[in-house]
C-alpha positions in Angstrom: 119.3 79.5 66.5 121.5 81.1 69.1 120.5 83.6 71.8 122.4 86.4 69.9 120.5 85.6 66.7 117.2 85.7 68.5 118.2 89.1 70.1 119.0 90.5 66.7 115.7 89.4 65.3 113.4 90.4 68.2 115.2 93.4 69.7 115.0 91.9 73.1 117.9 91.8 75.6 119.9 88.6 76.0 118.8 88.2 79.6 115.1 88.5 78.6 115.5 86.0 75.8 117.3 83.5 78.0 114.6 83.7 80.7 111.8 83.2 78.2 113.6 80.3 76.6 114.2 78.6 79.9 110.4 78.7 80.7 109.7 77.3 77.2 112.2 74.5 77.7 110.6 73.6 81.0 107.3 73.3 79.2 109.0 71.3 76.4 107.9 73.9 73.8 111.5 74.6 72.8 114.5 72.2 72.6 118.1 73.1 73.3 121.3 71.5 72.1 125.0 72.3 72.2 126.4 73.9 69.0 129.4 72.2 67.5 132.4 74.5 67.6 136.2 74.1 67.2 137.0 77.2 69.3 138.1 77.1 72.8 135.7 78.0 75.6 132.1 77.2 76.5 130.1 76.1 73.4 126.9 78.1 72.5 123.4 76.7 72.8 121.1 76.2 69.8 117.4 76.6 70.4 114.7 75.1 68.1 110.9 75.5 68.0 108.6 72.8 66.7 107.9 74.7 63.5 109.8 77.5 61.7 107.8 80.7 62.5 107.2 83.6 60.2 107.9 86.0 63.1 110.3 84.7 65.8 109.2 87.3 68.3 105.6 86.4 67.8 106.3 82.7 68.0 108.2 83.1 71.3 105.5 85.3 72.8 102.7 83.0 71.7 104.6 79.9 72.9 105.4 81.4 76.3 101.9 82.6 76.8 100.4 79.3 75.9 102.8 77.4 78.1 102.1 79.6 81.1 98.3 79.6 80.6 98.1 75.9 80.9 98.3 76.0 84.6 97.5 72.4 84.9 101.0 71.0 85.4 101.9 71.4 89.1 105.6 70.8 88.3 105.8 73.5 85.7 107.0 76.3 88.2 109.6 74.0 89.8 111.0 72.9 86.4 111.2 76.5 85.1 112.9 77.6 88.3 115.4 74.9 88.0 116.3 76.0 84.4 116.6 79.6 85.6 119.0 78.6 88.3 121.2 76.9 85.7 121.6 80.3 84.0 123.5 81.5 87.1 126.7 80.3 88.7 125.8 78.0 91.6 125.8 79.9 94.9 128.6 78.9 97.3 127.6 77.7 100.8 127.1 80.8 103.0 128.7 81.4 106.3 125.5 82.8 107.9 121.8 83.2 107.3 122.4 87.0 106.7 124.9 86.2 104.0 122.6 83.7 102.5 119.8 86.2 102.1 122.3 88.8 100.6 123.6 86.3 98.1 120.1 85.3 97.0 119.2 89.0 96.6 122.3 89.5 94.5 121.4 86.5 92.4 118.0 88.0 91.7 119.5 91.3 90.7 121.8 89.5 88.2 118.6 88.0 86.7 117.2 91.4 86.0 115.1 91.9 89.1 115.5 94.9 91.5 115.7 93.0 94.7 116.5 94.3 98.2 116.6 92.4 101.5 115.0 93.9 104.6 117.1 95.2 107.5 116.4 92.1 109.5 117.0 89.9 106.5 113.6 88.2 106.9 112.2 89.3 103.6 113.3 90.3 100.1 111.4 93.0 98.2 111.3 93.0 94.4 110.5 96.4 92.9 111.3 95.7 89.2 110.0 92.7 87.3 110.0 92.5 83.5 107.2 89.9 83.7 104.8 92.2 85.6 102.3 92.5 82.7 102.6 88.9 81.7 102.0 87.8 85.3 98.6 89.6 85.4 97.3 87.1 82.8 99.5 84.2 83.8 99.8 84.0 87.6 102.0 80.9 87.3 104.9 83.2 86.5 104.9 84.4 90.1 105.0 80.8 91.3 108.1 80.3 89.1 109.7 83.3 90.8 108.8 81.9 94.3 110.3 78.5 93.4 113.4 80.2 92.0 114.0 81.9 95.4 113.5 78.5 97.1 116.1 76.9 95.0 118.6 79.7 95.4 118.2 79.5 99.2 118.8 75.8 99.1 122.1 76.4 97.5 123.3 78.5 100.4 123.2 75.6 102.8 121.7 77.9 105.5 118.5 77.3 107.5 116.6 79.9 105.6 113.5 79.0 103.5 110.9 80.9 101.5 107.7 81.2 103.4 105.4 83.1 101.1 105.3 85.6 98.2 103.1 88.7 98.5 102.3 89.7 94.9 101.9 93.4 94.1 101.6 94.6 97.7 101.8 97.9 96.0 101.9 98.5 92.2 105.1 96.9 91.0 106.2 95.7 94.4 106.4 92.0 95.5 107.7 90.7 98.8 109.2 87.3 99.6 108.8 86.4 103.3 111.5 84.1 104.7 111.6 81.6 107.6 114.8 81.9 109.6 115.5 79.8 112.6 118.0 82.3 114.0 115.4 85.1 114.2 113.2 84.1 117.2 111.6 87.0 119.2 112.0 86.9 123.0 108.3 87.8 123.3 105.4 88.5 121.0 102.7 90.9 122.2 99.2 90.8 120.6 96.1 92.9 120.8 94.4 90.2 122.8 97.1 90.3 125.5 96.9 94.1 125.8 93.1 94.1 125.8 93.0 91.4 128.5 95.4 93.4 130.7 93.4 96.6 130.2 90.2 94.9 131.2 91.9 93.6 134.4 93.1 97.1 135.4 89.6 98.5 134.8 88.1 96.1 137.3 
């Protein structure tokens, strides 16, 4: 069955269906093969479940939830992220770390997230995620998103890596913190340093 056919039966958008299918393929719950065609251009993909379901929407939802709830396969997030990156054109090598962060943010937006890089370019905030409710019951979906950012950053060829993902810092807001070798402060002041200096002046 093609993505268009699944969209027609389920009422879901093509982007949502493709993302769900990529996760299911990563977990080997769905298979994908190229459709034979005599037309020019890129051939369509055909997707198959193990059994023909009475309700395709229900089958996709159940299979996706079951796959995510396993949680025992440490490579699940990495495999799913790899499939997700295949749904996007590969990012070209960036000319600078700033450009790399911008391109990753743009790529996330093309996948349906609402992503914005910080002014310094040391983090990316995500304020719209269609998987928010699903992630509450299946935290591995957030690990997939983190691995996705890591893979996108690798494609840029710049020394920028994903450090951590803060999930739901505020309702509906997640933040990916980045490591950048070009952002090194001249000095870092801590409470301990200030308190020590204050104690010395008091004496």
